[in-house]
mmCIF file of the N, C-alpha and C atoms, coordinates in Angstrom:
data_MODEL
# 
_entry.id   MODEL 
# 
loop_
_atom_site.group_PDB 
_atom_site.id 
_atom_site.type_symbol 
_atom_site.label_atom_id 
_atom_site.label_alt_id 
_atom_site.label_comp_id 
_atom_site.label_asym_id 
_atom_site.label_entity_id 
_atom_site.label_seq_id 
_atom_site.pdbx_PDB_ins_code 
_atom_site.Cartn_x 
_atom_site.Cartn_y 
_atom_site.Cartn_z 
_atom_site.occupancy 
_atom_site.B_iso_or_equiv 
_atom_site.pdbx_formal_charge 
_atom_site.auth_seq_id 
_atom_site.auth_comp_id 
_atom_site.auth_asym_id 
_atom_site.auth_atom_id 
_atom_site.pdbx_PDB_model_num 
ATOM 1   N N  . ARG A 1 1  ? -12.001 4.953   -20.381 1.00 0.00 ? 1  ARG A N  1 
ATOM 2   C CA . ARG A 1 1  ? -11.541 4.945   -18.721 1.00 0.00 ? 1  ARG A CA 1 
ATOM 3   C C  . ARG A 1 1  ? -10.587 6.070   -18.346 1.00 0.00 ? 1  ARG A C  1 
ATOM 4   N N  . ALA A 1 2  ? -9.853  6.531   -19.471 1.00 0.00 ? 2  ALA A N  1 
ATOM 5   C CA . ALA A 1 2  ? -9.043  7.690   -19.120 1.00 0.00 ? 2  ALA A CA 1 
ATOM 6   C C  . ALA A 1 2  ? -9.820  8.841   -18.657 1.00 0.00 ? 2  ALA A C  1 
ATOM 7   N N  . ALA A 1 3  ? -10.945 9.124   -19.227 1.00 0.00 ? 3  ALA A N  1 
ATOM 8   C CA . ALA A 1 3  ? -11.713 10.241  -19.043 1.00 0.00 ? 3  ALA A CA 1 
ATOM 9   C C  . ALA A 1 3  ? -12.350 10.298  -17.492 1.00 0.00 ? 3  ALA A C  1 
ATOM 10  N N  . LEU A 1 4  ? -12.818 9.015   -17.361 1.00 0.00 ? 4  LEU A N  1 
ATOM 11  C CA . LEU A 1 4  ? -13.324 8.870   -15.907 1.00 0.00 ? 4  LEU A CA 1 
ATOM 12  C C  . LEU A 1 4  ? -12.203 8.717   -14.680 1.00 0.00 ? 4  LEU A C  1 
ATOM 13  N N  . LEU A 1 5  ? -10.983 8.385   -15.088 1.00 0.00 ? 5  LEU A N  1 
ATOM 14  C CA . LEU A 1 5  ? -10.012 8.683   -14.068 1.00 0.00 ? 5  LEU A CA 1 
ATOM 15  C C  . LEU A 1 5  ? -9.794  10.012  -14.010 1.00 0.00 ? 5  LEU A C  1 
ATOM 16  N N  . ILE A 1 6  ? -9.613  10.987  -15.161 1.00 0.00 ? 6  ILE A N  1 
ATOM 17  C CA . ILE A 1 6  ? -9.191  12.250  -14.727 1.00 0.00 ? 6  ILE A CA 1 
ATOM 18  C C  . ILE A 1 6  ? -10.203 13.107  -14.154 1.00 0.00 ? 6  ILE A C  1 
ATOM 19  N N  . ALA A 1 7  ? -11.478 12.576  -14.386 1.00 0.00 ? 7  ALA A N  1 
ATOM 20  C CA . ALA A 1 7  ? -12.618 13.188  -13.875 1.00 0.00 ? 7  ALA A CA 1 
ATOM 21  C C  . ALA A 1 7  ? -12.441 13.020  -12.105 1.00 0.00 ? 7  ALA A C  1 
ATOM 22  N N  . ARG A 1 8  ? -12.268 11.852  -11.737 1.00 0.00 ? 8  ARG A N  1 
ATOM 23  C CA . ARG A 1 8  ? -12.235 11.399  -10.293 1.00 0.00 ? 8  ARG A CA 1 
ATOM 24  C C  . ARG A 1 8  ? -11.211 11.896  -9.669  1.00 0.00 ? 8  ARG A C  1 
ATOM 25  N N  . VAL A 1 9  ? -9.970  12.067  -10.394 1.00 0.00 ? 9  VAL A N  1 
ATOM 26  C CA . VAL A 1 9  ? -8.865  12.509  -9.712  1.00 0.00 ? 9  VAL A CA 1 
ATOM 27  C C  . VAL A 1 9  ? -8.473  14.038  -9.486  1.00 0.00 ? 9  VAL A C  1 
ATOM 28  N N  . GLN A 1 10 ? -9.178  14.497  -10.586 1.00 0.00 ? 10 GLN A N  1 
ATOM 29  C CA . GLN A 1 10 ? -9.180  16.176  -10.686 1.00 0.00 ? 10 GLN A CA 1 
ATOM 30  C C  . GLN A 1 10 ? -7.745  16.606  -11.027 1.00 0.00 ? 10 GLN A C  1 
ATOM 31  N N  . THR A 1 11 ? -6.728  16.459  -10.121 1.00 0.00 ? 11 THR A N  1 
ATOM 32  C CA . THR A 1 11 ? -5.539  16.979  -10.366 1.00 0.00 ? 11 THR A CA 1 
ATOM 33  C C  . THR A 1 11 ? -4.430  16.021  -9.709  1.00 0.00 ? 11 THR A C  1 
ATOM 34  N N  . PRO A 1 12 ? -3.231  15.578  -10.473 1.00 0.00 ? 12 PRO A N  1 
ATOM 35  C CA . PRO A 1 12 ? -2.281  14.766  -9.889  1.00 0.00 ? 12 PRO A CA 1 
ATOM 36  C C  . PRO A 1 12 ? -1.476  15.319  -8.849  1.00 0.00 ? 12 PRO A C  1 
ATOM 37  N N  . PHE A 1 13 ? -1.480  16.609  -8.637  1.00 0.00 ? 13 PHE A N  1 
ATOM 38  C CA . PHE A 1 13 ? -0.735  17.385  -7.495  1.00 0.00 ? 13 PHE A CA 1 
ATOM 39  C C  . PHE A 1 13 ? -1.249  17.137  -6.284  1.00 0.00 ? 13 PHE A C  1 
ATOM 40  N N  . ARG A 1 14 ? -2.471  16.413  -6.086  1.00 0.00 ? 14 ARG A N  1 
ATOM 41  C CA . ARG A 1 14 ? -2.953  15.958  -4.710  1.00 0.00 ? 14 ARG A CA 1 
ATOM 42  C C  . ARG A 1 14 ? -2.083  14.860  -4.011  1.00 0.00 ? 14 ARG A C  1 
ATOM 43  N N  . PHE A 1 15 ? -1.285  14.277  -4.788  1.00 0.00 ? 15 PHE A N  1 
ATOM 44  C CA . PHE A 1 15 ? -0.608  13.039  -4.403  1.00 0.00 ? 15 PHE A CA 1 
ATOM 45  C C  . PHE A 1 15 ? 0.707   13.321  -4.349  1.00 0.00 ? 15 PHE A C  1 
ATOM 46  N N  . ARG A 1 16 ? 1.612   12.965  -3.394  1.00 0.00 ? 16 ARG A N  1 
ATOM 47  C CA . ARG A 1 16 ? 3.231   13.280  -3.072  1.00 0.00 ? 16 ARG A CA 1 
ATOM 48  C C  . ARG A 1 16 ? 3.951   12.433  -4.146  1.00 0.00 ? 16 ARG A C  1 
ATOM 49  N N  . GLY A 1 17 ? 3.430   11.249  -4.540  1.00 0.00 ? 17 GLY A N  1 
ATOM 50  C CA . GLY A 1 17 ? 4.110   10.424  -5.501  1.00 0.00 ? 17 GLY A CA 1 
ATOM 51  C C  . GLY A 1 17 ? 3.233   9.391   -5.951  1.00 0.00 ? 17 GLY A C  1 
ATOM 52  N N  . LYS A 1 18 ? 3.874   8.408   -6.804  1.00 0.00 ? 18 LYS A N  1 
ATOM 53  C CA . LYS A 1 18 ? 2.986   7.420   -7.376  1.00 0.00 ? 18 LYS A CA 1 
ATOM 54  C C  . LYS A 1 18 ? 2.466   6.422   -6.281  1.00 0.00 ? 18 LYS A C  1 
ATOM 55  N N  . ARG A 1 19 ? 3.061   6.250   -5.311  1.00 0.00 ? 19 ARG A N  1 
ATOM 56  C CA . ARG A 1 19 ? 2.520   5.260   -4.304  1.00 0.00 ? 19 ARG A CA 1 
ATOM 57  C C  . ARG A 1 19 ? 1.284   5.629   -3.580  1.00 0.00 ? 19 ARG A C  1 
ATOM 58  N N  . GLN A 1 20 ? 1.250   6.879   -3.360  1.00 0.00 ? 20 GLN A N  1 
ATOM 59  C CA . GLN A 1 20 ? -0.030  7.584   -2.673  1.00 0.00 ? 20 GLN A CA 1 
ATOM 60  C C  . GLN A 1 20 ? -1.057  7.394   -3.747  1.00 0.00 ? 20 GLN A C  1 
ATOM 61  N N  . PHE A 1 21 ? -0.855  7.768   -4.947  1.00 0.00 ? 21 PHE A N  1 
ATOM 62  C CA . PHE A 1 21 ? -1.872  7.454   -5.992  1.00 0.00 ? 21 PHE A CA 1 
ATOM 63  C C  . PHE A 1 21 ? -2.483  6.134   -6.253  1.00 0.00 ? 21 PHE A C  1 
ATOM 64  N N  . TRP A 1 22 ? -1.527  5.116   -6.095  1.00 0.00 ? 22 TRP A N  1 
ATOM 65  C CA . TRP A 1 22 ? -1.842  3.773   -6.152  1.00 0.00 ? 22 TRP A CA 1 
ATOM 66  C C  . TRP A 1 22 ? -2.729  3.306   -4.878  1.00 0.00 ? 22 TRP A C  1 
ATOM 67  N N  . ALA A 1 23 ? -2.513  3.946   -3.746  1.00 0.00 ? 23 ALA A N  1 
ATOM 68  C CA . ALA A 1 23 ? -3.277  3.606   -2.729  1.00 0.00 ? 23 ALA A CA 1 
ATOM 69  C C  . ALA A 1 23 ? -4.434  4.203   -2.800  1.00 0.00 ? 23 ALA A C  1 
ATOM 70  N N  . TYR A 1 24 ? -4.416  5.183   -3.256  1.00 0.00 ? 24 TYR A N  1 
ATOM 71  C CA . TYR A 1 24 ? -6.057  5.948   -3.409  1.00 0.00 ? 24 TYR A CA 1 
ATOM 72  C C  . TYR A 1 24 ? -6.781  5.339   -4.456  1.00 0.00 ? 24 TYR A C  1 
ATOM 73  N N  . CYS A 1 25 ? -6.017  4.703   -5.414  1.00 0.00 ? 25 CYS A N  1 
ATOM 74  C CA . CYS A 1 25 ? -6.991  3.871   -6.519  1.00 0.00 ? 25 CYS A CA 1 
ATOM 75  C C  . CYS A 1 25 ? -7.253  2.442   -5.976  1.00 0.00 ? 25 CYS A C  1 
ATOM 76  N N  . GLY A 1 26 ? -6.766  1.913   -4.750  1.00 0.00 ? 26 GLY A N  1 
ATOM 77  C CA . GLY A 1 26 ? -6.655  0.573   -4.191  1.00 0.00 ? 26 GLY A CA 1 
ATOM 78  C C  . GLY A 1 26 ? -5.941  -0.290  -4.851  1.00 0.00 ? 26 GLY A C  1 
ATOM 79  N N  . LEU A 1 27 ? -4.681  0.050   -5.178  1.00 0.00 ? 27 LEU A N  1 
ATOM 80  C CA . LEU A 1 27 ? -3.849  -0.891  -6.090  1.00 0.00 ? 27 LEU A CA 1 
ATOM 81  C C  . LEU A 1 27 ? -2.576  -1.060  -5.303  1.00 0.00 ? 27 LEU A C  1 
ATOM 82  N N  . ALA A 1 28 ? -2.628  -0.529  -3.842  1.00 0.00 ? 28 ALA A N  1 
ATOM 83  C CA . ALA A 1 28 ? -1.372  -0.643  -3.205  1.00 0.00 ? 28 ALA A CA 1 
ATOM 84  C C  . ALA A 1 28 ? -1.324  -1.879  -2.261  1.00 0.00 ? 28 ALA A C  1 
ATOM 85  N N  . LEU A 1 29 ? -0.282  -2.590  -2.003  1.00 0.00 ? 29 LEU A N  1 
ATOM 86  C CA . LEU A 1 29 ? -0.353  -3.745  -1.261  1.00 0.00 ? 29 LEU A CA 1 
ATOM 87  C C  . LEU A 1 29 ? -0.287  -3.752  0.310   1.00 0.00 ? 29 LEU A C  1 
ATOM 88  N N  . GLU A 1 30 ? -1.022  -4.257  0.958   1.00 0.00 ? 30 GLU A N  1 
ATOM 89  C CA . GLU A 1 30 ? -0.991  -4.434  2.416   1.00 0.00 ? 30 GLU A CA 1 
ATOM 90  C C  . GLU A 1 30 ? 0.033   -5.399  3.018   1.00 0.00 ? 30 GLU A C  1 
ATOM 91  N N  . THR A 1 31 ? 0.957   -5.051  3.794   1.00 0.00 ? 31 THR A N  1 
ATOM 92  C CA . THR A 1 31 ? 2.047   -5.898  4.154   1.00 0.00 ? 31 THR A CA 1 
ATOM 93  C C  . THR A 1 31 ? 1.843   -5.903  5.773   1.00 0.00 ? 31 THR A C  1 
ATOM 94  N N  . ARG A 1 32 ? 2.275   -6.936  6.451   1.00 0.00 ? 32 ARG A N  1 
ATOM 95  C CA . ARG A 1 32 ? 2.336   -6.935  7.736   1.00 0.00 ? 32 ARG A CA 1 
ATOM 96  C C  . ARG A 1 32 ? 3.594   -7.846  8.281   1.00 0.00 ? 32 ARG A C  1 
ATOM 97  N N  . SER A 1 33 ? 3.941   -7.533  9.323   1.00 0.00 ? 33 SER A N  1 
ATOM 98  C CA . SER A 1 33 ? 5.314   -8.282  9.922   1.00 0.00 ? 33 SER A CA 1 
ATOM 99  C C  . SER A 1 33 ? 5.008   -8.441  11.406  1.00 0.00 ? 33 SER A C  1 
ATOM 100 N N  . SER A 1 34 ? 5.648   -9.561  11.765  1.00 0.00 ? 34 SER A N  1 
ATOM 101 C CA . SER A 1 34 ? 5.464   -9.939  13.154  1.00 0.00 ? 34 SER A CA 1 
ATOM 102 C C  . SER A 1 34 ? 6.853   -10.458 13.849  1.00 0.00 ? 34 SER A C  1 
ATOM 103 N N  . ALA A 1 35 ? 7.107   -10.299 14.945  1.00 0.00 ? 35 ALA A N  1 
ATOM 104 C CA . ALA A 1 35 ? 8.286   -10.735 15.603  1.00 0.00 ? 35 ALA A CA 1 
ATOM 105 C C  . ALA A 1 35 ? 9.587   -10.558 14.688  1.00 0.00 ? 35 ALA A C  1 
ATOM 106 N N  . ASP A 1 36 ? 9.699   -9.043  14.711  1.00 0.00 ? 36 ASP A N  1 
ATOM 107 C CA . ASP A 1 36 ? 10.755  -8.621  13.828  1.00 0.00 ? 36 ASP A CA 1 
ATOM 108 C C  . ASP A 1 36 ? 12.247  -8.900  14.545  1.00 0.00 ? 36 ASP A C  1 
ATOM 109 N N  . TYR A 1 37 ? 12.286  -9.097  15.678  1.00 0.00 ? 37 TYR A N  1 
ATOM 110 C CA . TYR A 1 37 ? 13.556  -8.997  16.441  1.00 0.00 ? 37 TYR A CA 1 
ATOM 111 C C  . TYR A 1 37 ? 13.398  -10.334 17.481  1.00 0.00 ? 37 TYR A C  1 
ATOM 112 N N  . ARG A 1 38 ? 14.609  -11.067 17.634  1.00 0.00 ? 38 ARG A N  1 
ATOM 113 C CA . ARG A 1 38 ? 14.722  -12.177 18.620  1.00 0.00 ? 38 ARG A CA 1 
ATOM 114 C C  . ARG A 1 38 ? 15.761  -11.811 19.440  1.00 0.00 ? 38 ARG A C  1 
ATOM 115 N N  . LEU A 1 39 ? 15.662  -12.483 20.506  1.00 0.00 ? 39 LEU A N  1 
ATOM 116 C CA . LEU A 1 39 ? 16.756  -12.248 21.581  1.00 0.00 ? 39 LEU A CA 1 
ATOM 117 C C  . LEU A 1 39 ? 17.631  -13.652 21.500  1.00 0.00 ? 39 LEU A C  1 
ATOM 118 N N  . VAL A 1 40 ? 18.982  -13.127 20.959  1.00 0.00 ? 40 VAL A N  1 
ATOM 119 C CA . VAL A 1 40 ? 20.065  -14.250 20.768  1.00 0.00 ? 40 VAL A CA 1 
ATOM 120 C C  . VAL A 1 40 ? 21.045  -14.020 21.609  1.00 0.00 ? 40 VAL A C  1 
ATOM 121 N N  . GLU A 1 41 ? 21.400  -14.866 22.640  1.00 0.00 ? 41 GLU A N  1 
ATOM 122 C CA . GLU A 1 41 ? 22.604  -14.828 23.765  1.00 0.00 ? 41 GLU A CA 1 
ATOM 123 C C  . GLU A 1 41 ? 22.446  -13.301 24.401  1.00 0.00 ? 41 GLU A C  1 
ATOM 124 N N  . GLY A 1 42 ? 21.325  -12.696 24.834  1.00 0.00 ? 42 GLY A N  1 
ATOM 125 C CA . GLY A 1 42 ? 21.089  -11.617 25.450  1.00 0.00 ? 42 GLY A CA 1 
ATOM 126 C C  . GLY A 1 42 ? 21.071  -10.414 24.663  1.00 0.00 ? 42 GLY A C  1 
ATOM 127 N N  . GLU A 1 43 ? 21.198  -10.503 23.536  1.00 0.00 ? 43 GLU A N  1 
ATOM 128 C CA . GLU A 1 43 ? 21.354  -9.404  22.557  1.00 0.00 ? 43 GLU A CA 1 
ATOM 129 C C  . GLU A 1 43 ? 20.213  -9.510  21.544  1.00 0.00 ? 43 GLU A C  1 
ATOM 130 N N  . LEU A 1 44 ? 19.586  -8.355  21.131  1.00 0.00 ? 44 LEU A N  1 
ATOM 131 C CA . LEU A 1 44 ? 18.422  -8.265  20.118  1.00 0.00 ? 44 LEU A CA 1 
ATOM 132 C C  . LEU A 1 44 ? 19.115  -8.508  18.733  1.00 0.00 ? 44 LEU A C  1 
ATOM 133 N N  . HIS A 1 45 ? 18.496  -9.385  17.799  1.00 0.00 ? 45 HIS A N  1 
ATOM 134 C CA . HIS A 1 45 ? 18.970  -9.565  16.559  1.00 0.00 ? 45 HIS A CA 1 
ATOM 135 C C  . HIS A 1 45 ? 17.598  -9.295  15.699  1.00 0.00 ? 45 HIS A C  1 
ATOM 136 N N  . ARG A 1 46 ? 17.830  -8.980  14.704  1.00 0.00 ? 46 ARG A N  1 
ATOM 137 C CA . ARG A 1 46 ? 16.628  -8.498  13.544  1.00 0.00 ? 46 ARG A CA 1 
ATOM 138 C C  . ARG A 1 46 ? 16.471  -10.114 13.022  1.00 0.00 ? 46 ARG A C  1 
ATOM 139 N N  . ALA A 1 47 ? 15.271  -10.684 12.888  1.00 0.00 ? 47 ALA A N  1 
ATOM 140 C CA . ALA A 1 47 ? 14.906  -11.859 12.268  1.00 0.00 ? 47 ALA A CA 1 
ATOM 141 C C  . ALA A 1 47 ? 15.023  -11.783 11.066  1.00 0.00 ? 47 ALA A C  1 
ATOM 142 N N  . LYS A 1 48 ? 15.366  -12.653 10.048  1.00 0.00 ? 48 LYS A N  1 
ATOM 143 C CA . LYS A 1 48 ? 15.557  -12.635 8.766   1.00 0.00 ? 48 LYS A CA 1 
ATOM 144 C C  . LYS A 1 48 ? 14.192  -13.464 8.214   1.00 0.00 ? 48 LYS A C  1 
ATOM 145 N N  . LYS A 1 49 ? 12.951  -12.791 8.381   1.00 0.00 ? 49 LYS A N  1 
ATOM 146 C CA . LYS A 1 49 ? 11.809  -13.477 7.936   1.00 0.00 ? 49 LYS A CA 1 
ATOM 147 C C  . LYS A 1 49 ? 11.160  -12.409 6.732   1.00 0.00 ? 49 LYS A C  1 
ATOM 148 N N  . PRO A 1 50 ? 10.634  -13.085 5.823   1.00 0.00 ? 50 PRO A N  1 
ATOM 149 C CA . PRO A 1 50 ? 9.805   -12.325 4.834   1.00 0.00 ? 50 PRO A CA 1 
ATOM 150 C C  . PRO A 1 50 ? 8.551   -11.499 5.422   1.00 0.00 ? 50 PRO A C  1 
ATOM 151 N N  . VAL A 1 51 ? 8.146   -10.444 4.777   1.00 0.00 ? 51 VAL A N  1 
ATOM 152 C CA . VAL A 1 51 ? 7.134   -9.834  4.911   1.00 0.00 ? 51 VAL A CA 1 
ATOM 153 C C  . VAL A 1 51 ? 5.972   -10.471 4.392   1.00 0.00 ? 51 VAL A C  1 
ATOM 154 N N  . PHE A 1 52 ? 4.817   -10.318 5.320   1.00 0.00 ? 52 PHE A N  1 
ATOM 155 C CA . PHE A 1 52 ? 3.753   -10.884 4.838   1.00 0.00 ? 52 PHE A CA 1 
ATOM 156 C C  . PHE A 1 52 ? 2.897   -10.146 3.753   1.00 0.00 ? 52 PHE A C  1 
ATOM 157 N N  . ILE A 1 53 ? 2.502   -10.428 2.804   1.00 0.00 ? 53 ILE A N  1 
ATOM 158 C CA . ILE A 1 53 ? 1.734   -9.676  1.902   1.00 0.00 ? 53 ILE A CA 1 
ATOM 159 C C  . ILE A 1 53 ? 0.165   -10.031 2.105   1.00 0.00 ? 53 ILE A C  1 
ATOM 160 N N  . ARG A 1 54 ? -0.749  -9.341  2.371   1.00 0.00 ? 54 ARG A N  1 
ATOM 161 C CA . ARG A 1 54 ? -1.982  -9.403  2.828   1.00 0.00 ? 54 ARG A CA 1 
ATOM 162 C C  . ARG A 1 54 ? -2.881  -9.228  1.637   1.00 0.00 ? 54 ARG A C  1 
ATOM 163 N N  . GLY A 1 55 ? -2.696  -8.453  0.657   1.00 0.00 ? 55 GLY A N  1 
ATOM 164 C CA . GLY A 1 55 ? -3.409  -8.302  -0.469  1.00 0.00 ? 55 GLY A CA 1 
ATOM 165 C C  . GLY A 1 55 ? -3.489  -6.715  -0.795  1.00 0.00 ? 55 GLY A C  1 
ATOM 166 N N  . LEU A 1 56 ? -4.475  -6.414  -1.460  1.00 0.00 ? 56 LEU A N  1 
ATOM 167 C CA . LEU A 1 56 ? -4.625  -4.936  -1.785  1.00 0.00 ? 56 LEU A CA 1 
ATOM 168 C C  . LEU A 1 56 ? -5.283  -4.101  -0.479  1.00 0.00 ? 56 LEU A C  1 
ATOM 169 N N  . ASN A 1 57 ? -5.084  -2.875  -0.512  1.00 0.00 ? 57 ASN A N  1 
ATOM 170 C CA . ASN A 1 57 ? -5.436  -2.022  0.700   1.00 0.00 ? 57 ASN A CA 1 
ATOM 171 C C  . ASN A 1 57 ? -7.069  -1.919  0.552   1.00 0.00 ? 57 ASN A C  1 
ATOM 172 N N  . LEU A 1 58 ? -7.538  -1.801  1.656   1.00 0.00 ? 58 LEU A N  1 
ATOM 173 C CA . LEU A 1 58 ? -9.132  -1.753  1.824   1.00 0.00 ? 58 LEU A CA 1 
ATOM 174 C C  . LEU A 1 58 ? -9.645  -0.179  1.790   1.00 0.00 ? 58 LEU A C  1 
ATOM 175 N N  . ASN A 1 59 ? -8.712  0.788   2.254   1.00 0.00 ? 59 ASN A N  1 
ATOM 176 C CA . ASN A 1 59 ? -9.222  2.160   2.355   1.00 0.00 ? 59 ASN A CA 1 
ATOM 177 C C  . ASN A 1 59 ? -8.955  2.677   0.883   1.00 0.00 ? 59 ASN A C  1 
ATOM 178 N N  . HIS A 1 60 ? -9.615  2.758   0.040   1.00 0.00 ? 60 HIS A N  1 
ATOM 179 C CA . HIS A 1 60 ? -9.336  3.337   -1.110  1.00 0.00 ? 60 HIS A CA 1 
ATOM 180 C C  . HIS A 1 60 ? -10.844 3.943   -1.727  1.00 0.00 ? 60 HIS A C  1 
ATOM 181 N N  . ASN A 1 61 ? -10.691 4.758   -2.800  1.00 0.00 ? 61 ASN A N  1 
ATOM 182 C CA . ASN A 1 61 ? -11.938 5.269   -3.599  1.00 0.00 ? 61 ASN A CA 1 
ATOM 183 C C  . ASN A 1 61 ? -12.503 3.891   -4.410  1.00 0.00 ? 61 ASN A C  1 
ATOM 184 N N  . HIS A 1 62 ? -13.478 3.749   -4.080  1.00 0.00 ? 62 HIS A N  1 
ATOM 185 C CA . HIS A 1 62 ? -14.283 2.560   -4.580  1.00 0.00 ? 62 HIS A CA 1 
ATOM 186 C C  . HIS A 1 62 ? -14.671 2.754   -6.174  1.00 0.00 ? 62 HIS A C  1 
ATOM 187 N N  . ASP A 1 63 ? -14.965 4.117   -6.536  1.00 0.00 ? 63 ASP A N  1 
ATOM 188 C CA . ASP A 1 63 ? -15.133 4.484   -8.063  1.00 0.00 ? 63 ASP A CA 1 
ATOM 189 C C  . ASP A 1 63 ? -13.901 4.196   -8.752  1.00 0.00 ? 63 ASP A C  1 
ATOM 190 N N  . LEU A 1 64 ? -12.817 4.656   -8.400  1.00 0.00 ? 64 LEU A N  1 
ATOM 191 C CA . LEU A 1 64 ? -11.519 4.510   -9.158  1.00 0.00 ? 64 LEU A CA 1 
ATOM 192 C C  . LEU A 1 64 ? -11.412 2.937   -9.293  1.00 0.00 ? 64 LEU A C  1 
ATOM 193 N N  . LYS A 1 65 ? -11.434 2.140   -8.054  1.00 0.00 ? 65 LYS A N  1 
ATOM 194 C CA . LYS A 1 65 ? -11.099 0.681   -8.084  1.00 0.00 ? 65 LYS A CA 1 
ATOM 195 C C  . LYS A 1 65 ? -12.074 0.000   -9.232  1.00 0.00 ? 65 LYS A C  1 
ATOM 196 N N  . ASN A 1 66 ? -12.982 0.763   -9.420  1.00 0.00 ? 66 ASN A N  1 
ATOM 197 C CA . ASN A 1 66 ? -14.111 -0.175  -10.462 1.00 0.00 ? 66 ASN A CA 1 
ATOM 198 C C  . ASN A 1 66 ? -13.466 0.278   -11.929 1.00 0.00 ? 66 ASN A C  1 
ATOM 199 N N  . ILE A 1 67 ? -12.843 1.443   -12.160 1.00 0.00 ? 67 ILE A N  1 
ATOM 200 C CA . ILE A 1 67 ? -12.304 1.743   -13.308 1.00 0.00 ? 67 ILE A CA 1 
ATOM 201 C C  . ILE A 1 67 ? -11.204 0.660   -13.923 1.00 0.00 ? 67 ILE A C  1 
ATOM 202 N N  . PHE A 1 68 ? -10.468 0.217   -12.760 1.00 0.00 ? 68 PHE A N  1 
ATOM 203 C CA . PHE A 1 68 ? -9.254  -0.763  -13.270 1.00 0.00 ? 68 PHE A CA 1 
ATOM 204 C C  . PHE A 1 68 ? -9.858  -2.067  -12.959 1.00 0.00 ? 68 PHE A C  1 
# 
């Protein structure tokens, strides 16, 4: 598996950090949020709701995803 990974990625310097590499491999989490702010007594306050996790990202390299 390591040889296939190195062959597909070519060089690690293509990515700014590990998160970008994880997204390229299809291992990054997709998150969504909605209604982040609410109106309380005429002022905007940030709502204390958790971020929704939708699963793994869909825009990835499919060959690398099959390695993992």
